[in-house]
N, CA, C, O and the ligand as a Tripos MOL2 file, in Angstrom:
@<TRIPOS>MOLECULE
protein
  305   303    77     0     0
PROTEIN
NO_CHARGES

@<TRIPOS>ATOM
      1 N         -44.6590    3.9700   -6.9330 N.3       1 MET1
      2 CA        -43.9680    3.1870   -7.9370 C.3       1 MET1
      3 C         -42.5650    3.7110   -8.1110 C.2       1 MET1
      4 O         -42.3250    4.9180   -8.0750 O.2       1 MET1
      5 N         -41.6670    2.8180   -8.2960 N.am      2 ARG2
      6 CA        -40.2860    3.1970   -8.5480 C.3       2 ARG2
      7 C         -39.8300    2.5810   -9.8650 C.2       2 ARG2
      8 O         -40.1280    1.4290  -10.1820 O.2       2 ARG2
      9 N         -39.1170    3.3720  -10.5960 N.am      3 GLU3
     10 CA        -38.5760    2.8740  -11.8510 C.3       3 GLU3
     11 C         -37.0720    3.0970  -11.8250 C.2       3 GLU3
     12 O         -36.6050    4.1900  -11.5040 O.2       3 GLU3
     13 N         -36.3410    2.0940  -12.1510 N.am      4 TYR4
     14 CA        -34.8830    2.1930  -12.0960 C.3       4 TYR4
     15 C         -34.2720    2.0900  -13.4860 C.2       4 TYR4
     16 O         -34.7440    1.3620  -14.3600 O.2       4 TYR4
     17 N         -33.2180    2.8420  -13.6420 N.am      5 GLY5
     18 CA        -32.4460    2.7640  -14.8820 C.3       5 GLY5
     19 C         -31.0170    2.3840  -14.5660 C.2       5 GLY5
     20 O         -30.6570    2.2710  -13.3940 O.2       5 GLY5
     21 N         -30.2180    2.1900  -15.5500 N.am      6 MET6
     22 CA        -28.8140    1.8420  -15.3740 C.3       6 MET6
     23 C         -27.9720    3.1120  -15.3350 C.2       6 MET6
     24 O         -28.2520    4.0900  -16.0290 O.2       6 MET6
     25 N         -26.9530    3.0710  -14.5180 N.am      7 LYS7
     26 CA        -26.0630    4.2080  -14.3900 C.3       7 LYS7
     27 C         -24.6320    3.6770  -14.3380 C.2       7 LYS7
     28 O         -24.3300    2.7220  -13.6230 O.2       7 LYS7
     29 N         -23.7740    4.3120  -15.1020 N.am      8 ALA8
     30 CA        -22.3680    3.8950  -15.0740 C.3       8 ALA8
     31 C         -21.7820    4.2370  -13.7150 C.2       8 ALA8
     32 O         -21.9790    5.3380  -13.2010 O.2       8 ALA8
     33 N         -21.0680    3.2920  -13.1410 N.am      9 GLN9
     34 CA        -20.4430    3.5130  -11.8340 C.3       9 GLN9
     35 C         -18.9490    3.7420  -12.0020 C.2       9 GLN9
     36 O         -18.2770    3.0590  -12.7760 O.2       9 GLN9
     37 N         -18.4520    4.7100  -11.2650 N.am     10 GLU10
     38 CA        -17.0150    4.9340  -11.2600 C.3      10 GLU10
     39 C         -16.4150    4.1610  -10.1030 C.2      10 GLU10
     40 O         -17.0010    4.0830   -9.0230 O.2      10 GLU10
     41 N         -15.2590    3.5980  -10.3310 N.am     11 SER11
     42 CA        -14.5600    2.9120   -9.2490 C.3      11 SER11
     43 C         -13.0720    3.2510   -9.3440 C.2      11 SER11
     44 O         -12.5560    3.5740  -10.4140 O.2      11 SER11
     45 N         -12.4110    3.1700   -8.2130 N.am     12 GLN12
     46 CA        -10.9870    3.4600   -8.2060 C.3      12 GLN12
     47 C         -10.2100    2.2960   -8.7870 C.2      12 GLN12
     48 O         -10.4660    1.1340   -8.4710 O.2      12 GLN12
     49 N          -9.2630    2.6270   -9.6350 N.am     13 VAL13
     50 CA         -8.3960    1.6260  -10.2360 C.3      13 VAL13
     51 C          -6.9570    2.0390   -9.9570 C.2      13 VAL13
     52 O          -6.5610    3.1610  -10.2720 O.2      13 VAL13
     53 N          -6.1770    1.1450   -9.3720 N.am     14 MET14
     54 CA         -4.7830    1.4620   -9.0880 C.3      14 MET14
     55 C          -4.0130    1.5470  -10.3920 C.2      14 MET14
     56 O          -4.0430    0.6170  -11.1970 O.2      14 MET14
     57 N          -3.3200    2.6670  -10.6060 N.am     15 LYS15
     58 CA         -2.6190    2.8690  -11.8700 C.3      15 LYS15
     59 C          -1.1270    2.6330  -11.7430 C.2      15 LYS15
     60 O          -0.4890    2.1750  -12.6910 O.2      15 LYS15
     61 N          -0.5560    2.9440  -10.5680 N.am     16 LYS16
     62 CA          0.8520    2.6420  -10.3610 C.3      16 LYS16
     63 C           1.1390    2.5570   -8.8770 C.2      16 LYS16
     64 O           0.3830    3.0610   -8.0470 O.2      16 LYS16
     65 N           2.2680    1.8970   -8.5570 N.am     17 VAL17
     66 CA          2.7200    1.7590   -7.1740 C.3      17 VAL17
     67 C           4.1580    2.2540   -7.1300 C.2      17 VAL17
     68 O           4.9920    1.8390   -7.9350 O.2      17 VAL17
     69 N           4.4430    3.1430   -6.1860 N.am     18 VAL18
     70 CA          5.7780    3.7120   -6.0500 C.3      18 VAL18
     71 C           6.2940    3.4120   -4.6530 C.2      18 VAL18
     72 O           5.5620    3.5520   -3.6730 O.2      18 VAL18
     73 N           7.5450    3.0030   -4.5600 N.am     19 CYS19
     74 CA          8.1710    2.7170   -3.2670 C.3      19 CYS19
     75 C           8.3310    4.0320   -2.4960 C.2      19 CYS19
     76 O           8.9340    4.9810   -2.9980 O.2      19 CYS19
     77 N           7.7900    4.0820   -1.2820 N.am     20 ASN20
     78 CA          7.8910    5.2960   -0.4700 C.3      20 ASN20
     79 C           9.3330    5.5970   -0.0580 C.2      20 ASN20
     80 O           9.6660    6.7500    0.2130 O.2      20 ASN20
     81 N          10.1810    4.5850   -0.0080 N.am     21 CYS21
     82 CA         11.5460    4.7790    0.4750 C.3      21 CYS21
     83 C          12.4620    5.3210   -0.6290 C.2      21 CYS21
     84 O          13.1270    6.3370   -0.4260 O.2      21 CYS21
     85 N          12.5080    4.6680   -1.7760 N.am     22 CYS22
     86 CA         13.4680    5.0570   -2.8120 C.3      22 CYS22
     87 C          12.8170    5.7740   -3.9940 C.2      22 CYS22
     88 O          13.5200    6.3380   -4.8330 O.2      22 CYS22
     89 N          11.5140    5.7610   -4.0700 N.am     23 GLY23
     90 CA         10.8260    6.4550   -5.1540 C.3      23 GLY23
     91 C          10.7310    5.6610   -6.4400 C.2      23 GLY23
     92 O          10.2050    6.1500   -7.4390 O.2      23 GLY23
     93 N          11.2410    4.4310   -6.4190 N.am     24 LYS24
     94 CA         11.1970    3.5890   -7.6220 C.3      24 LYS24
     95 C           9.7760    3.0890   -7.8620 C.2      24 LYS24
     96 O           9.0660    2.7220   -6.9270 O.2      24 LYS24
     97 N           9.3760    3.0830   -9.1290 N.am     25 GLU25
     98 CA          8.0510    2.5730   -9.4700 C.3      25 GLU25
     99 C           8.1020    1.0480   -9.4980 C.2      25 GLU25
    100 O           9.0160    0.4570  -10.0740 O.2      25 GLU25
    101 N           7.1080    0.4190   -8.8680 N.am     26 ILE26
    102 CA          7.0120   -1.0460   -8.8870 C.3      26 ILE26
    103 C           6.5570   -1.4510  -10.2920 C.2      26 ILE26
    104 O           5.5360   -0.9660  -10.7780 O.2      26 ILE26
    105 N           7.3130   -2.3360  -10.9410 N.am     27 PRO27
    106 CA          6.9400   -2.7100  -12.3080 C.3      27 PRO27
    107 C           5.5720   -3.3970  -12.3830 C.2      27 PRO27
    108 O           5.2420   -4.2750  -11.5850 O.2      27 PRO27
    109 N           4.8030   -2.9660  -13.3620 N.am     28 GLN28
    110 CA          3.5000   -3.6020  -13.5990 C.3      28 GLN28
    111 C           3.7200   -4.7110  -14.6190 C.2      28 GLN28
    112 O           4.2040   -4.4670  -15.7240 O.2      28 GLN28
    113 N           3.3630   -5.9210  -14.2380 N.am     29 ILE29
    114 CA          3.5970   -7.0820  -15.0910 C.3      29 ILE29
    115 C           2.5640   -7.1310  -16.2140 C.2      29 ILE29
    116 O           2.8970   -7.3520  -17.3780 O.2      29 ILE29
    117 N           1.3270   -6.9250  -15.8460 N.am     30 ARG30
    118 CA          0.2430   -6.7460  -16.8120 C.3      30 ARG30
    119 C          -0.8740   -6.0100  -16.0980 C.2      30 ARG30
    120 O          -0.7780   -5.7750  -14.8940 O.2      30 ARG30
    121 N          -1.9110   -5.6450  -16.7940 N.am     31 GLU31
    122 CA         -2.9420   -4.7820  -16.2230 C.3      31 GLU31
    123 C          -3.4620   -5.3390  -14.8910 C.2      31 GLU31
    124 O          -4.0110   -6.4390  -14.8350 O.2      31 GLU31
    125 N          -3.2780   -4.5650  -13.8360 N.am     32 GLY32
    126 CA         -3.7670   -4.9420  -12.5160 C.3      32 GLY32
    127 C          -2.8400   -5.8560  -11.7330 C.2      32 GLY32
    128 O          -3.1410   -6.2120  -10.5930 O.2      32 GLY32
    129 N          -1.7130   -6.2420  -12.3280 N.am     33 ILE33
    130 CA         -0.7650   -7.1580  -11.6680 C.3      33 ILE33
    131 C           0.6150   -6.4900  -11.6100 C.2      33 ILE33
    132 O           1.1900   -6.1140  -12.6310 O.2      33 ILE33
    133 N           1.1240   -6.3550  -10.3740 N.am     34 TRP34
    134 CA          2.4340   -5.7350  -10.1780 C.3      34 TRP34
    135 C           3.4320   -6.7660   -9.6610 C.2      34 TRP34
    136 O           3.0500   -7.7830   -9.0810 O.2      34 TRP34
    137 N           4.7210   -6.4880   -9.8800 N.am     35 ALA35
    138 CA          5.7560   -7.2790   -9.2170 C.3      35 ALA35
    139 C           5.4980   -7.1830   -7.7240 C.2      35 ALA35
    140 O           4.8950   -6.2180   -7.2560 O.2      35 ALA35
    141 N           5.9480   -8.1720   -6.9810 N.am     36 ASP36
    142 CA          5.6090   -8.1980   -5.5570 C.3      36 ASP36
    143 C           6.2640   -7.0380   -4.8160 C.2      36 ASP36
    144 O           7.3800   -6.6330   -5.1400 O.2      36 ASP36
    145 N           5.5760   -6.5220   -3.8430 N.am     37 TYR37
    146 CA          6.0630   -5.4110   -3.0300 C.3      37 TYR37
    147 C           5.4170   -5.5180   -1.6610 C.2      37 TYR37
    148 O           4.4820   -6.2910   -1.4550 O.2      37 TYR37
    149 N           5.9420   -4.7160   -0.7150 N.am     38 PHE38
    150 CA          5.4340   -4.7380    0.6520 C.3      38 PHE38
    151 C           4.4920   -3.5610    0.8470 C.2      38 PHE38
    152 O           4.8300   -2.4260    0.5130 O.2      38 PHE38
    153 N           3.3070   -3.8340    1.3890 N.am     39 HIS39
    154 CA          2.3340   -2.7800    1.6670 C.3      39 HIS39
    155 C           1.9760   -2.8370    3.1480 C.2      39 HIS39
    156 O           1.7020   -3.9140    3.6770 O.2      39 HIS39
    157 N           1.9770   -1.6940    3.8180 N.am     40 ALA40
    158 CA          1.6160   -1.6390    5.2390 C.3      40 ALA40
    159 C           0.5760   -0.5550    5.4730 C.2      40 ALA40
    160 O           0.6130    0.5140    4.8630 O.2      40 ALA40
    161 N          -0.3500   -0.8570    6.3710 N.am     41 GLU41
    162 CA         -1.3660    0.1110    6.7920 C.3      41 GLU41
    163 C          -1.4540    0.0580    8.3080 C.2      41 GLU41
    164 O          -1.4250   -1.0190    8.9020 O.2      41 GLU41
    165 N          -1.5590    1.2150    8.9230 N.am     42 LYS42
    166 CA         -1.6680    1.2720   10.3750 C.3      42 LYS42
    167 C          -2.6040    2.4090   10.7840 C.2      42 LYS42
    168 O          -2.4100    3.5630   10.3990 O.2      42 LYS42
    169 N          -3.6170    2.0600   11.5670 N.am     43 ALA43
    170 CA         -4.5000    3.0600   12.1790 C.3      43 ALA43
    171 C          -4.0760    3.1550   13.6400 C.2      43 ALA43
    172 O          -4.2660    2.2100   14.4050 O.2      43 ALA43
    173 N          -3.5130    4.2740   14.0230 N.am     44 TRP44
    174 CA         -3.0120    4.4380   15.3910 C.3      44 TRP44
    175 C          -4.1730    4.5990   16.3520 C.2      44 TRP44
    176 O          -5.1570    5.2760   16.0550 O.2      44 TRP44
    177 N          -4.0430    3.9700   17.4990 N.am     45 GLY45
    178 CA         -5.1380    3.9230   18.4600 C.3      45 GLY45
    179 C          -5.0630    4.9730   19.5460 C.2      45 GLY45
    180 O          -4.1620    5.8110   19.5760 O.2      45 GLY45
    181 N          -6.0240    4.9030   20.4230 N.am     46 TYR46
    182 CA         -6.2620    5.8890   21.4650 C.3      46 TYR46
    183 C          -5.0690    6.1110   22.3880 C.2      46 TYR46
    184 O          -4.8070    7.2500   22.7750 O.2      46 TYR46
    185 N          -4.3500    5.0750   22.7470 N.am     47 LEU47
    186 CA         -3.2580    5.2110   23.7070 C.3      47 LEU47
    187 C          -1.9260    5.5790   23.0420 C.2      47 LEU47
    188 O          -0.8810    5.5570   23.6910 O.2      47 LEU47
    189 N          -1.9650    5.9060   21.7880 N.am     48 SER48
    190 CA         -0.7610    6.2980   21.0650 C.3      48 SER48
    191 C          -0.6530    7.8210   20.9900 C.2      48 SER48
    192 O          -1.6640    8.5230   21.0050 O.2      48 SER48
    193 N           0.5680    8.3200   20.9120 N.am     49 ALA49
    194 CA          0.7800    9.7570   20.6930 C.3      49 ALA49
    195 C           0.2960   10.1510   19.2960 C.2      49 ALA49
    196 O           0.1150   11.3330   19.0070 O.2      49 ALA49
    197 N           0.0920    9.1620   18.4420 N.am     50 GLN50
    198 CA         -0.3650    9.4250   17.0720 C.3      50 GLN50
    199 C          -1.8420    9.0510   16.9100 C.2      50 GLN50
    200 O          -2.2810    8.6870   15.8200 O.2      50 GLN50
    201 N          -2.5790    9.1430   17.9750 N.am     51 ASP51
    202 CA         -3.9910    8.7660   18.0050 C.3      51 ASP51
    203 C          -4.7640    9.3580   16.8200 C.2      51 ASP51
    204 O          -4.6840   10.5530   16.5350 O.2      51 ASP51
    205 N          -5.4960    8.5050   16.1570 N.am     52 GLY52
    206 CA         -6.3500    8.9530   15.0650 C.3      52 GLY52
    207 C          -5.6440    9.0270   13.7270 C.2      52 GLY52
    208 O          -6.2850    9.2420   12.6980 O.2      52 GLY52
    209 N          -4.3550    8.8530   13.7280 N.am     53 ARG53
    210 CA         -3.6030    8.9590   12.4820 C.3      53 ARG53
    211 C          -3.6440    7.6200   11.7360 C.2      53 ARG53
    212 O          -3.5800    6.5550   12.3500 O.2      53 ARG53
    213 N          -3.7500    7.6870   10.4270 N.am     54 GLN54
    214 CA         -3.7290    6.4820    9.6060 C.3      54 GLN54
    215 C          -2.5660    6.5820    8.6290 C.2      54 GLN54
    216 O          -2.5030    7.5040    7.8160 O.2      54 GLN54
    217 N          -1.6690    5.6480    8.7130 N.am     55 ASP55
    218 CA         -0.4980    5.6430    7.8430 C.3      55 ASP55
    219 C          -0.5740    4.4660    6.8770 C.2      55 ASP55
    220 O          -1.1200    3.4140    7.2080 O.2      55 ASP55
    221 N          -0.0340    4.6490    5.7050 N.am     56 SER56
    222 CA          0.1370    3.5250    4.7900 C.3      56 SER56
    223 C           1.3590    3.8090    3.9330 C.2      56 SER56
    224 O           1.6440    4.9590    3.6000 O.2      56 SER56
    225 N           2.0670    2.7640    3.5820 N.am     57 PHE57
    226 CA          3.2170    2.9270    2.7000 C.3      57 PHE57
    227 C           3.4940    1.6340    1.9430 C.2      57 PHE57
    228 O           3.0520    0.5480    2.3190 O.2      57 PHE57
    229 N           4.2430    1.8020    0.8660 N.am     58 ASP58
    230 CA          4.6360    0.6700    0.0290 C.3      58 ASP58
    231 C           6.1510    0.6760   -0.1010 C.2      58 ASP58
    232 O           6.7720    1.7350   -0.1810 O.2      58 ASP58
    233 N           6.7330   -0.4980   -0.1200 N.am     59 LEU59
    234 CA          8.1790   -0.6350   -0.2840 C.3      59 LEU59
    235 C           8.4790   -1.6330   -1.3870 C.2      59 LEU59
    236 O           7.8250   -2.6700   -1.4970 O.2      59 LEU59
    237 N           9.4760   -1.3090   -2.2050 N.am     60 CYS60
    238 CA          9.9510   -2.2910   -3.1830 C.3      60 CYS60
    239 C          10.6860   -3.3920   -2.4090 C.2      60 CYS60
    240 O          10.9600   -3.2430   -1.2180 O.2      60 CYS60
    241 N          10.9940   -4.4650   -3.0730 N.am     61 GLU61
    242 CA         11.6090   -5.5930   -2.3910 C.3      61 GLU61
    243 C          12.9860   -5.2380   -1.8290 C.2      61 GLU61
    244 O          13.3430   -5.6900   -0.7400 O.2      61 GLU61
    245 N          13.7710   -4.4260   -2.5660 N.am     62 ASP62
    246 CA         15.0990   -4.0310   -2.0770 C.3      62 ASP62
    247 C          14.9900   -3.2240   -0.7860 C.2      62 ASP62
    248 O          15.7330   -3.4760    0.1620 O.2      62 ASP62
    249 N          14.0760   -2.2600   -0.7380 N.am     63 CYS63
    250 CA         13.9300   -1.4280    0.4600 C.3      63 CYS63
    251 C          13.3410   -2.2380    1.6190 C.2      63 CYS63
    252 O          13.6670   -1.9910    2.7800 O.2      63 CYS63
    253 N          12.4910   -3.1870    1.3090 N.am     64 TYR64
    254 CA         11.9690   -4.0680    2.3520 C.3      64 TYR64
    255 C          13.1160   -4.8570    2.9880 C.2      64 TYR64
    256 O          13.1910   -4.9880    4.2100 O.2      64 TYR64
    257 N          14.0090   -5.3820    2.1370 N.am     65 LYS65
    258 CA         15.1520   -6.1410    2.6630 C.3      65 LYS65
    259 C          16.0280   -5.2570    3.5350 C.2      65 LYS65
    260 O          16.4690   -5.6890    4.6000 O.2      65 LYS65
    261 N          16.2890   -4.0140    3.0980 N.am     66 LYS66
    262 CA         17.1010   -3.0830    3.9000 C.3      66 LYS66
    263 C          16.4320   -2.8200    5.2460 C.2      66 LYS66
    264 O          17.1030   -2.7740    6.2770 O.2      66 LYS66
    265 N          15.1110   -2.6490    5.2370 N.am     67 MET67
    266 CA         14.3940   -2.3580    6.4840 C.3      67 MET67
    267 C          14.4990   -3.5380    7.4490 C.2      67 MET67
    268 O          14.8480   -3.3580    8.6160 O.2      67 MET67
    269 N          14.2000   -4.7340    6.9710 N.am     68 VAL68
    270 CA         14.2030   -5.8830    7.8860 C.3      68 VAL68
    271 C          15.6230   -6.2840    8.3030 C.2      68 VAL68
    272 O          15.8200   -6.8360    9.3860 O.2      68 VAL68
    273 N          16.6170   -6.0040    7.4380 N.am     69 ASN69
    274 CA         17.9970   -6.3080    7.8040 C.3      69 ASN69
    275 C          18.4990   -5.3860    8.9150 C.2      69 ASN69
    276 O          19.4860   -5.7000    9.5810 O.2      69 ASN69
    277 N          17.8300   -4.2530    9.1200 N.am     70 ALA70
    278 CA         18.2060   -3.3260   10.1950 C.3      70 ALA70
    279 C          17.5800   -3.7180   11.5220 C.2      70 ALA70
    280 O          17.8850   -3.1050   12.5450 O.2      70 ALA70
    281 N          16.7180   -4.7180   11.5310 N.am     71 PHE71
    282 CA         16.0950   -5.1580   12.7760 C.3      71 PHE71
    283 C          17.1340   -5.7820   13.6990 C.2      71 PHE71
    284 O          18.0260   -6.4970   13.2420 O.2      71 PHE71
    285 N          17.0200   -5.5120   14.9950 N.am     72 LYS72
    286 CA         17.9140   -6.1320   15.9700 C.3      72 LYS72
    287 C          17.6240   -7.6290   16.0620 C.2      72 LYS72
    288 O          18.5370   -8.4440   16.1960 O.2      72 LYS72
    289 N          16.3740   -7.9670   15.9910 N.am     73 ILE73
    290 CA         15.9670   -9.3790   16.0220 C.3      73 ILE73
    291 C          15.5480   -9.7520   14.6020 C.2      73 ILE73
    292 O          14.5960   -9.1810   14.0710 O.2      73 ILE73
    293 N          16.2450  -10.7010   13.9840 N.am     74 PRO74
    294 CA         15.9320  -11.0400   12.5850 C.3      74 PRO74
    295 C          14.5470  -11.6650   12.4310 C.2      74 PRO74
    296 O          13.9710  -12.1960   13.3810 O.2      74 PRO74
    297 N          14.0350  -11.5830   11.2100 N.am     75 LEU75
    298 CA         12.7660  -12.2410   10.9150 C.3      75 LEU75
    299 C          12.9200  -13.7400   11.0840 C.2      75 LEU75
    300 O          14.0210  -14.2690   10.9320 O.2      75 LEU75
    301 N          11.8580  -14.4170   11.3890 N.am     76 GLN76
    302 CA         11.9100  -15.8750   11.5310 C.3      76 GLN76
    303 C          11.5120  -16.5340   10.2330 C.2      76 GLN76
    304 O          11.4910  -17.7620   10.1450 O.2      76 GLN76
    305 ZN         12.4680    1.0690   -2.7590 Zn       77 ZN77
@<TRIPOS>BOND
     1     1     2 1
     2     2     3 1
     3     3     4 2
     4     3     5 am
     5     5     6 1
     6     6     7 1
     7     7     8 2
     8     7     9 am
     9     9    10 1
    10    10    11 1
    11    11    12 2
    12    11    13 am
    13    13    14 1
    14    14    15 1
    15    15    16 2
    16    15    17 am
    17    17    18 1
    18    18    19 1
    19    19    20 2
    20    19    21 am
    21    21    22 1
    22    22    23 1
    23    23    24 2
    24    23    25 am
    25    25    26 1
    26    26    27 1
    27    27    28 2
    28    27    29 am
    29    29    30 1
    30    30    31 1
    31    31    32 2
    32    31    33 am
    33    33    34 1
    34    34    35 1
    35    35    36 2
    36    35    37 am
    37    37    38 1
    38    38    39 1
    39    39    40 2
    40    39    41 am
    41    41    42 1
    42    42    43 1
    43    43    44 2
    44    43    45 am
    45    45    46 1
    46    46    47 1
    47    47    48 2
    48    47    49 am
    49    49    50 1
    50    50    51 1
    51    51    52 2
    52    51    53 am
    53    53    54 1
    54    54    55 1
    55    55    56 2
    56    55    57 am
    57    57    58 1
    58    58    59 1
    59    59    60 2
    60    59    61 am
    61    61    62 1
    62    62    63 1
    63    63    64 2
    64    63    65 am
    65    65    66 1
    66    66    67 1
    67    67    68 2
    68    67    69 am
    69    69    70 1
    70    70    71 1
    71    71    72 2
    72    71    73 am
    73    73    74 1
    74    74    75 1
    75    75    76 2
    76    75    77 am
    77    77    78 1
    78    78    79 1
    79    79    80 2
    80    79    81 am
    81    81    82 1
    82    82    83 1
    83    83    84 2
    84    83    85 am
    85    85    86 1
    86    86    87 1
    87    87    88 2
    88    87    89 am
    89    89    90 1
    90    90    91 1
    91    91    92 2
    92    91    93 am
    93    93    94 1
    94    94    95 1
    95    95    96 2
    96    95    97 am
    97    97    98 1
    98    98    99 1
    99    99   100 2
   100    99   101 am
   101   101   102 1
   102   102   103 1
   103   103   104 2
   104   103   105 am
   105   105   106 1
   106   106   107 1
   107   107   108 2
   108   107   109 am
   109   109   110 1
   110   110   111 1
   111   111   112 2
   112   111   113 am
   113   113   114 1
   114   114   115 1
   115   115   116 2
   116   115   117 am
   117   117   118 1
   118   118   119 1
   119   119   120 2
   120   119   121 am
   121   121   122 1
   122   122   123 1
   123   123   124 2
   124   123   125 am
   125   125   126 1
   126   126   127 1
   127   127   128 2
   128   127   129 am
   129   129   130 1
   130   130   131 1
   131   131   132 2
   132   131   133 am
   133   133   134 1
   134   134   135 1
   135   135   136 2
   136   135   137 am
   137   137   138 1
   138   138   139 1
   139   139   140 2
   140   139   141 am
   141   141   142 1
   142   142   143 1
   143   143   144 2
   144   143   145 am
   145   145   146 1
   146   146   147 1
   147   147   148 2
   148   147   149 am
   149   149   150 1
   150   150   151 1
   151   151   152 2
   152   151   153 am
   153   153   154 1
   154   154   155 1
   155   155   156 2
   156   155   157 am
   157   157   158 1
   158   158   159 1
   159   159   160 2
   160   159   161 am
   161   161   162 1
   162   162   163 1
   163   163   164 2
   164   163   165 am
   165   165   166 1
   166   166   167 1
   167   167   168 2
   168   167   169 am
   169   169   170 1
   170   170   171 1
   171   171   172 2
   172   171   173 am
   173   173   174 1
   174   174   175 1
   175   175   176 2
   176   175   177 am
   177   177   178 1
   178   178   179 1
   179   179   180 2
   180   179   181 am
   181   181   182 1
   182   182   183 1
   183   183   184 2
   184   183   185 am
   185   185   186 1
   186   186   187 1
   187   187   188 2
   188   187   189 am
   189   189   190 1
   190   190   191 1
   191   191   192 2
   192   191   193 am
   193   193   194 1
   194   194   195 1
   195   195   196 2
   196   195   197 am
   197   197   198 1
   198   198   199 1
   199   199   200 2
   200   199   201 am
   201   201   202 1
   202   202   203 1
   203   203   204 2
   204   203   205 am
   205   205   206 1
   206   206   207 1
   207   207   208 2
   208   207   209 am
   209   209   210 1
   210   210   211 1
   211   211   212 2
   212   211   213 am
   213   213   214 1
   214   214   215 1
   215   215   216 2
   216   215   217 am
   217   217   218 1
   218   218   219 1
   219   219   220 2
   220   219   221 am
   221   221   222 1
   222   222   223 1
   223   223   224 2
   224   223   225 am
   225   225   226 1
   226   226   227 1
   227   227   228 2
   228   227   229 am
   229   229   230 1
   230   230   231 1
   231   231   232 2
   232   231   233 am
   233   233   234 1
   234   234   235 1
   235   235   236 2
   236   235   237 am
   237   237   238 1
   238   238   239 1
   239   239   240 2
   240   239   241 am
   241   241   242 1
   242   242   243 1
   243   243   244 2
   244   243   245 am
   245   245   246 1
   246   246   247 1
   247   247   248 2
   248   247   249 am
   249   249   250 1
   250   250   251 1
   251   251   252 2
   252   251   253 am
   253   253   254 1
   254   254   255 1
   255   255   256 2
   256   255   257 am
   257   257   258 1
   258   258   259 1
   259   259   260 2
   260   259   261 am
   261   261   262 1
   262   262   263 1
   263   263   264 2
   264   263   265 am
   265   265   266 1
   266   266   267 1
   267   267   268 2
   268   267   269 am
   269   269   270 1
   270   270   271 1
   271   271   272 2
   272   271   273 am
   273   273   274 1
   274   274   275 1
   275   275   276 2
   276   275   277 am
   277   277   278 1
   278   278   279 1
   279   279   280 2
   280   279   281 am
   281   281   282 1
   282   282   283 1
   283   283   284 2
   284   283   285 am
   285   285   286 1
   286   286   287 1
   287   287   288 2
   288   287   289 am
   289   289   290 1
   290   290   291 1
   291   291   292 2
   292   291   293 am
   293   293   294 1
   294   294   295 1
   295   295   296 2
   296   295   297 am
   297   297   298 1
   298   298   299 1
   299   299   300 2
   300   299   301 am
   301   301   302 1
   302   302   303 1
   303   303   304 2
@<TRIPOS>SUBSTRUCTURE
     1 MET1         2 RESIDUE 1 A MET
     2 ARG2         6 RESIDUE 1 A ARG
     3 GLU3        10 RESIDUE 1 A GLU
     4 TYR4        14 RESIDUE 1 A TYR
     5 GLY5        18 RESIDUE 1 A GLY
     6 MET6        22 RESIDUE 1 A MET
     7 LYS7        26 RESIDUE 1 A LYS
     8 ALA8        30 RESIDUE 1 A ALA
     9 GLN9        34 RESIDUE 1 A GLN
    10 GLU10       38 RESIDUE 1 A GLU
    11 SER11       42 RESIDUE 1 A SER
    12 GLN12       46 RESIDUE 1 A GLN
    13 VAL13       50 RESIDUE 1 A VAL
    14 MET14       54 RESIDUE 1 A MET
    15 LYS15       58 RESIDUE 1 A LYS
    16 LYS16       62 RESIDUE 1 A LYS
    17 VAL17       66 RESIDUE 1 A VAL
    18 VAL18       70 RESIDUE 1 A VAL
    19 CYS19       74 RESIDUE 1 A CYS
    20 ASN20       78 RESIDUE 1 A ASN
    21 CYS21       82 RESIDUE 1 A CYS
    22 CYS22       86 RESIDUE 1 A CYS
    23 GLY23       90 RESIDUE 1 A GLY
    24 LYS24       94 RESIDUE 1 A LYS
    25 GLU25       98 RESIDUE 1 A GLU
    26 ILE26      102 RESIDUE 1 A ILE
    27 PRO27      106 RESIDUE 1 A PRO
    28 GLN28      110 RESIDUE 1 A GLN
    29 ILE29      114 RESIDUE 1 A ILE
    30 ARG30      118 RESIDUE 1 A ARG
    31 GLU31      122 RESIDUE 1 A GLU
    32 GLY32      126 RESIDUE 1 A GLY
    33 ILE33      130 RESIDUE 1 A ILE
    34 TRP34      134 RESIDUE 1 A TRP
    35 ALA35      138 RESIDUE 1 A ALA
    36 ASP36      142 RESIDUE 1 A ASP
    37 TYR37      146 RESIDUE 1 A TYR
    38 PHE38      150 RESIDUE 1 A PHE
    39 HIS39      154 RESIDUE 1 A HIS
    40 ALA40      158 RESIDUE 1 A ALA
    41 GLU41      162 RESIDUE 1 A GLU
    42 LYS42      166 RESIDUE 1 A LYS
    43 ALA43      170 RESIDUE 1 A ALA
    44 TRP44      174 RESIDUE 1 A TRP
    45 GLY45      178 RESIDUE 1 A GLY
    46 TYR46      182 RESIDUE 1 A TYR
    47 LEU47      186 RESIDUE 1 A LEU
    48 SER48      190 RESIDUE 1 A SER
    49 ALA49      194 RESIDUE 1 A ALA
    50 GLN50      198 RESIDUE 1 A GLN
    51 ASP51      202 RESIDUE 1 A ASP
    52 GLY52      206 RESIDUE 1 A GLY
    53 ARG53      210 RESIDUE 1 A ARG
    54 GLN54      214 RESIDUE 1 A GLN
    55 ASP55      218 RESIDUE 1 A ASP
    56 SER56      222 RESIDUE 1 A SER
    57 PHE57      226 RESIDUE 1 A PHE
    58 ASP58      230 RESIDUE 1 A ASP
    59 LEU59      234 RESIDUE 1 A LEU
    60 CYS60      238 RESIDUE 1 A CYS
    61 GLU61      242 RESIDUE 1 A GLU
    62 ASP62      246 RESIDUE 1 A ASP
    63 CYS63      250 RESIDUE 1 A CYS
    64 TYR64      254 RESIDUE 1 A TYR
    65 LYS65      258 RESIDUE 1 A LYS
    66 LYS66      262 RESIDUE 1 A LYS
    67 MET67      266 RESIDUE 1 A MET
    68 VAL68      270 RESIDUE 1 A VAL
    69 ASN69      274 RESIDUE 1 A ASN
    70 ALA70      278 RESIDUE 1 A ALA
    71 PHE71      282 RESIDUE 1 A PHE
    72 LYS72      286 RESIDUE 1 A LYS
    73 ILE73      290 RESIDUE 1 A ILE
    74 PRO74      294 RESIDUE 1 A PRO
    75 LEU75      298 RESIDUE 1 A LEU
    76 GLN76      302 RESIDUE 1 A GLN
    77 ZN77       305 GROUP 0 **** ****
């Protein structure tokens, strides 16, 4: 026989977002909702010199614009 009870579960809640480039905090509009920002995640694969590495970063809109404006080929 098994008897089950209730147990409070902990979960991760994002509390703030900071731009990796300039260090500016992304404004939180209301609980759980932030001004728009760019988020990237990359898991490097076997044929990469960075094999096994997982990177992630966030950029505010200004830093995102600076990054894409530096591209040789513009965004479409
Ligand atoms: Zn920034």
